[in-house]
C-alpha positions as CSV (number, residue, x, y, z in Angstrom):
1,M,-1.5,-13.3,55.6
2,K,-4.3,-14.8,53.6
3,K,-1.8,-16.3,51.2
4,L,0.1,-17.8,54.0
5,T,-3.0,-19.3,55.6
6,Y,-4.1,-20.6,52.2
7,L,-0.8,-22.2,51.5
8,V,-0.8,-23.8,55.0
9,M,-4.3,-25.2,54.4
10,I,-3.2,-26.6,51.0
11,A,-0.1,-28.2,52.5
12,L,-2.2,-29.8,55.4
13,S,-4.7,-31.1,52.9
14,A,-2.1,-32.6,50.8
15,Y,-0.5,-34.2,53.8
16,A,-3.8,-35.6,55.0
17,I,-4.6,-37.0,51.5
18,Q,-1.1,-38.6,51.3
19,G,-1.6,-40.1,54.8
20,C,-4.9,-41.6,53.7
21,H,-3.4,-43.2,50.6
22,S,-0.3,-44.6,52.4
23,A,-2.6,-46.5,54.8
24,T,-3.6,-48.8,52.0
25,K,-0.1,-49.6,50.9
26,D,1.8,-52.6,52.2
27,A,5.4,-52.4,53.3
28,K,6.9,-53.1,49.8
29,E,4.7,-50.5,48.1
30,T,5.6,-48.0,50.8
31,A,9.3,-48.6,50.4
32,D,8.9,-48.3,46.6
33,S,7.1,-45.0,47.0
34,V,9.7,-43.6,49.4
35,N,12.5,-44.6,47.0
36,K,10.7,-42.9,44.1
37,T,10.8,-39.6,45.9
38,K,14.5,-39.7,46.6
39,D,16.8,-37.5,44.5
40,T,19.0,-39.6,42.2
41,T,20.6,-36.7,40.3
42,T,22.9,-35.3,43.0
43,S,25.2,-36.4,45.7
44,A,23.3,-38.9,47.9
45,A,25.5,-38.0,50.9
46,A,24.8,-34.3,50.5
47,T,21.0,-34.4,49.7
48,G,19.9,-37.6,51.5
49,G,19.0,-38.9,48.1
50,I,19.2,-42.4,46.9
51,A,22.5,-43.6,45.4
52,V,21.0,-45.9,42.7
53,D,18.6,-45.5,39.9
54,K,14.9,-46.3,40.4
55,D,15.0,-49.7,38.7
56,D,17.8,-50.8,41.0
57,A,15.8,-49.6,44.0
58,K,12.8,-51.6,42.8
59,F,15.0,-54.7,42.4
60,A,16.2,-54.2,46.0
61,T,12.7,-53.8,47.4
62,A,11.5,-56.9,45.5
63,A,14.4,-58.9,46.6
64,A,14.0,-57.9,50.2
65,N,10.2,-58.6,50.1
66,G,10.9,-62.1,48.7
67,G,13.6,-62.8,51.3
68,L,11.4,-61.7,54.2
69,A,8.6,-64.0,52.9
70,E,10.9,-67.0,52.6
71,V,12.1,-66.6,56.2
72,A,8.5,-66.0,57.5
73,L,7.2,-69.0,55.5
74,G,10.1,-71.1,56.6
75,K,9.4,-70.3,60.3
76,L,5.7,-71.2,59.7
77,A,6.7,-74.6,58.1
78,L,8.9,-75.3,61.1
79,Q,5.9,-75.0,63.4
80,K,3.4,-76.8,61.2
81,T,5.1,-79.7,59.4
82,T,6.2,-83.1,60.7
83,N,7.9,-84.0,57.4
84,A,11.7,-84.2,58.1
85,Q,12.6,-83.1,54.5
86,I,10.4,-80.1,54.7
87,K,11.7,-79.2,58.2
88,D,15.3,-79.3,56.8
89,F,14.3,-77.2,53.8
90,A,12.5,-74.7,56.1
91,N,15.6,-74.4,58.3
92,M,17.6,-73.8,55.1
93,M,15.2,-71.0,54.1
94,V,15.5,-69.3,57.5
95,T,19.3,-69.5,57.5
96,D,20.1,-68.7,53.8
97,H,17.5,-66.1,53.2
98,G,18.2,-64.5,56.6
99,K,21.9,-64.1,55.6
100,A,20.9,-62.7,52.2
101,N,18.5,-60.3,53.8
102,D,21.2,-59.0,56.1
103,E,23.6,-58.6,53.2
104,L,20.9,-56.7,51.2
105,K,20.1,-54.5,54.2
106,A,23.8,-53.5,54.4
107,I,23.9,-52.6,50.7
108,A,20.7,-50.7,51.1
109,A,22.0,-48.7,54.0
110,K,25.1,-47.7,52.1
111,K,22.9,-46.6,49.1
112,N,20.1,-45.0,51.1
113,I,17.5,-47.4,49.7
114,T,14.4,-47.9,51.8
115,L,13.5,-51.6,52.1
116,P,10.2,-53.1,53.3
117,D,10.2,-54.1,57.0
118,S,7.6,-56.7,56.5
119,V,6.1,-58.9,53.8
120,D,3.7,-57.5,51.3
121,T,-0.1,-58.2,51.2
122,E,0.3,-61.1,48.7
123,H,2.7,-63.0,51.0
124,K,0.6,-62.2,54.1
125,Q,-2.4,-63.8,52.4
126,K,-0.3,-66.8,51.4
127,M,0.9,-67.1,55.1
128,D,-2.7,-66.9,56.3
129,D,-3.9,-69.5,53.8
130,L,-1.0,-71.8,54.8
131,G,-1.7,-71.2,58.5
132,K,-5.2,-72.7,58.1
133,K,-3.8,-76.0,56.7
134,S,-2.3,-78.9,58.5
135,G,-0.7,-82.3,57.9
136,K,-0.3,-83.3,54.3
137,D,-2.4,-80.4,53.0
138,F,0.0,-78.0,54.6
139,D,3.0,-79.8,53.3
140,K,1.7,-79.9,49.7
141,A,0.6,-76.2,49.8
142,Y,4.0,-75.1,51.3
143,V,6.0,-77.1,48.8
144,D,3.9,-75.6,45.9
145,A,4.4,-72.1,47.3
146,M,8.2,-72.7,47.6
147,I,8.4,-73.9,44.0
148,D,6.5,-70.9,42.7
149,G,8.3,-68.4,44.9
150,H,11.8,-69.7,44.0
151,K,11.0,-69.7,40.3
152,K,10.1,-66.0,40.6
153,T,13.1,-65.2,42.8
154,L,15.5,-67.0,40.5
155,D,14.1,-64.9,37.6
156,L,14.5,-61.8,39.7
157,M,18.1,-62.6,40.6
158,Q,19.1,-63.6,37.1
159,D,17.6,-60.4,35.8
160,G,19.3,-58.3,38.5
161,A,22.6,-59.9,37.7
162,K,22.2,-58.7,34.1
163,S,20.3,-55.5,34.5
164,C,21.3,-53.7,37.7
165,K,23.4,-50.7,37.1
166,D,24.7,-50.6,40.7
167,A,27.8,-52.8,41.1
168,D,26.9,-53.9,44.6
169,L,23.4,-54.9,43.7
170,K,24.5,-56.6,40.6
171,A,27.1,-58.6,42.6
172,F,24.4,-59.4,45.2
173,A,22.1,-60.8,42.5
174,A,24.8,-62.8,40.8
175,K,25.9,-64.3,44.2
176,T,22.4,-65.1,45.3
177,A,21.1,-66.6,42.1
178,P,23.0,-70.0,42.4
179,T,21.7,-70.4,46.0
180,V,18.1,-69.8,44.9
181,K,18.6,-72.3,42.1
182,M,19.9,-74.8,44.6
183,H,16.8,-74.1,46.7
184,L,14.5,-74.6,43.7
185,D,16.2,-77.9,42.9
186,A,15.9,-79.1,46.5
187,I,12.2,-78.2,46.7
188,N,11.5,-79.9,43.4
189,K,13.1,-83.0,44.7
190,I,10.9,-82.9,47.8
191,H,7.9,-82.3,45.6
192,D,8.7,-85.4,43.5
193,S,9.2,-87.5,46.6
194,M,5.7,-86.7,47.8
195,K,3.9,-88.1,44.8
């Protein structure tokens, strides 16, 4: 009986410690942590494990995080800007990244990959910073953020198209990369017109 009590106390302590640590994680970190604990060595259907390797799961969470951020920042731009080019671009972000997010969610559901349900801390901070700006200051900061974000996303998609082992994720990355490149070209053109 003492051993059982001791084991229960250890288990409760470990659960409490885990709970404390998870409170400091953002949605992307939490999704990555959940995916790390899933069994990749046996049948995913039988064990509830993940059907892809850990690098592919990390790609999926990074892609989802970026997609969520593009939609959220696009919606913010639609509220804040009066620039017609930026409004058109923001609408494109909401539409295109919304579709890509839905496609990635469907793949993740089939593969039992946990995706973040909200943007990470870095993107929340970026949204907060942008939310405090207005007029031309907002427009410039939004355009700069979109250039930076799309460069990173293009690299992620090109790497995923080469490196993902899962065929569905590899195809998603290959299909999404040209759209991201088109977005990057469009936002660079807007950036150049603002000079």
